[in-house]
C-alpha positions as CSV (number, residue, x, y, z in Angstrom):
1,X,-9.4,-36.6,17.0
2,X,-9.7,-33.2,15.4
3,X,-12.9,-31.9,13.8
4,X,-10.9,-30.4,11.0
5,X,-10.1,-33.7,9.3
6,X,-7.0,-34.7,7.6
7,X,-4.5,-32.2,6.3
8,X,-5.0,-33.7,2.8
9,X,-8.7,-33.0,2.9
10,X,-8.2,-29.3,3.7
11,X,-9.0,-26.9,0.8
12,X,-6.1,-25.1,-0.9
13,X,-5.7,-21.5,-0.1
14,X,-6.0,-19.2,-3.1
15,X,-3.3,-16.5,-3.3
16,X,-4.6,-13.0,-3.1
17,X,-4.6,-10.6,-6.0
18,X,-2.1,-8.3,-4.2
19,X,0.3,-11.2,-3.7
20,X,0.1,-12.1,-7.4
21,X,0.7,-8.5,-8.3
22,X,3.8,-8.4,-6.1
23,X,5.2,-11.5,-7.7
24,X,4.6,-10.0,-11.2
25,X,6.3,-6.8,-10.0
26,X,9.3,-8.7,-8.7
27,X,9.5,-10.6,-12.0
28,X,9.5,-7.3,-14.0
29,X,12.0,-5.7,-11.6
30,X,14.2,-8.8,-12.1
31,X,14.1,-8.3,-15.8
32,X,15.1,-4.6,-15.4
33,X,18.0,-5.5,-13.1
34,X,19.1,-8.1,-15.6
35,X,19.1,-5.6,-18.5
36,X,20.9,-3.0,-16.4
37,X,23.5,-5.5,-15.2
38,X,24.1,-6.6,-18.8
39,X,24.9,-3.0,-19.7
40,X,27.1,-2.3,-16.7
41,X,29.0,-5.5,-16.4
42,X,31.2,-4.9,-19.4
43,X,31.4,-1.1,-19.1
44,X,33.6,-1.1,-16.0
45,X,34.9,-4.6,-16.1
46,X,35.9,-5.7,-12.7
47,X,33.7,-3.2,-10.7
48,X,30.8,-3.3,-13.1
49,X,30.6,-7.1,-12.9
50,X,30.6,-7.0,-9.1
51,X,28.0,-4.2,-9.1
52,X,25.7,-6.1,-11.4
53,X,25.9,-9.3,-9.4
54,X,25.5,-7.4,-6.1
55,X,22.4,-5.7,-7.4
56,X,20.9,-9.0,-8.5
57,X,21.7,-10.6,-5.1
58,X,20.1,-7.7,-3.3
59,X,16.9,-7.9,-5.3
60,X,16.7,-11.7,-4.8
61,X,17.2,-11.6,-1.1
62,X,15.0,-8.5,-0.7
63,X,12.2,-10.1,-2.5
64,X,12.5,-13.3,-0.4
65,X,12.5,-11.3,2.8
66,X,9.6,-9.1,1.7
67,X,7.4,-12.0,0.9
68,X,8.7,-14.3,3.6
69,X,9.6,-17.2,1.4
70,X,11.5,-18.6,-1.5
71,X,9.0,-17.5,-4.0
72,X,10.1,-13.9,-3.4
73,X,13.5,-14.9,-4.6
74,X,12.4,-17.1,-7.5
75,X,10.2,-14.5,-9.1
76,X,12.9,-11.8,-9.7
77,X,15.4,-14.6,-10.5
78,X,13.1,-15.8,-13.3
79,X,12.7,-12.3,-14.6
80,X,16.5,-11.8,-14.5
81,X,17.0,-15.1,-16.3
82,X,14.5,-14.4,-19.1
83,X,15.9,-10.9,-19.8
84,X,19.5,-12.1,-19.8
85,X,18.8,-15.1,-22.1
86,X,16.9,-12.9,-24.5
87,X,19.8,-10.4,-24.5
88,X,22.3,-13.1,-25.4
89,X,20.7,-13.8,-28.8
90,X,22.3,-12.0,-31.7
91,X,20.1,-10.0,-34.1
92,X,19.9,-10.6,-37.9
93,X,21.9,-7.4,-38.4
94,X,24.8,-9.0,-36.5
95,X,24.4,-6.8,-33.4
96,X,24.9,-8.4,-30.0
97,X,25.1,-7.2,-26.4
98,X,27.3,-9.9,-24.8
99,X,30.8,-10.3,-26.2
100,X,32.5,-13.7,-26.0
101,X,34.7,-12.9,-23.1
102,X,35.3,-13.9,-19.5
103,X,33.2,-11.1,-18.1
104,X,30.1,-12.1,-20.0
105,X,30.4,-15.7,-18.9
106,X,31.0,-14.7,-15.3
107,X,27.9,-12.5,-15.4
108,X,25.7,-15.2,-16.8
109,X,27.0,-18.1,-14.7
110,X,27.5,-15.9,-11.6
111,X,24.0,-14.5,-11.8
112,X,22.5,-18.0,-12.0
113,X,24.6,-19.1,-9.1
114,X,23.6,-16.1,-7.0
115,X,19.9,-16.8,-7.9
116,X,20.2,-20.4,-6.7
117,X,22.1,-19.4,-3.5
118,X,19.6,-16.7,-2.6
119,X,16.6,-19.0,-3.3
120,X,17.9,-21.9,-1.2
121,X,19.5,-20.0,1.7
122,X,16.6,-17.7,2.5
123,X,14.6,-19.1,5.3
124,X,10.9,-19.5,4.6
125,X,7.9,-19.4,6.8
126,X,7.7,-22.0,9.5
127,X,4.4,-23.9,9.9
């Protein structure tokens, strides 16, 4: 029998301030990539869409590998999602950023799919 006791009786580890700052930085970087992708995806339609999705995928995978777990992919994906959803809303003046076309829908749905794939396929830390 071990002196350490049950795994359930162990205290929870508190995340460090640096790790929280990295998550917040990845969240903000995800928002920036989402805004940039929203502008690029319709400018050069086929290439811009692929460039925007590749940039998002690179950020999600890079964040996951840098932090060594799925949380590194989820933080920038959440920032990307918040930025893109806020950009889809039309303004009272009638201005909007996303047109009702196939490219916009592919960017929205493709980005969500890329976020889910990157968060689930990245290998986390092994106990």
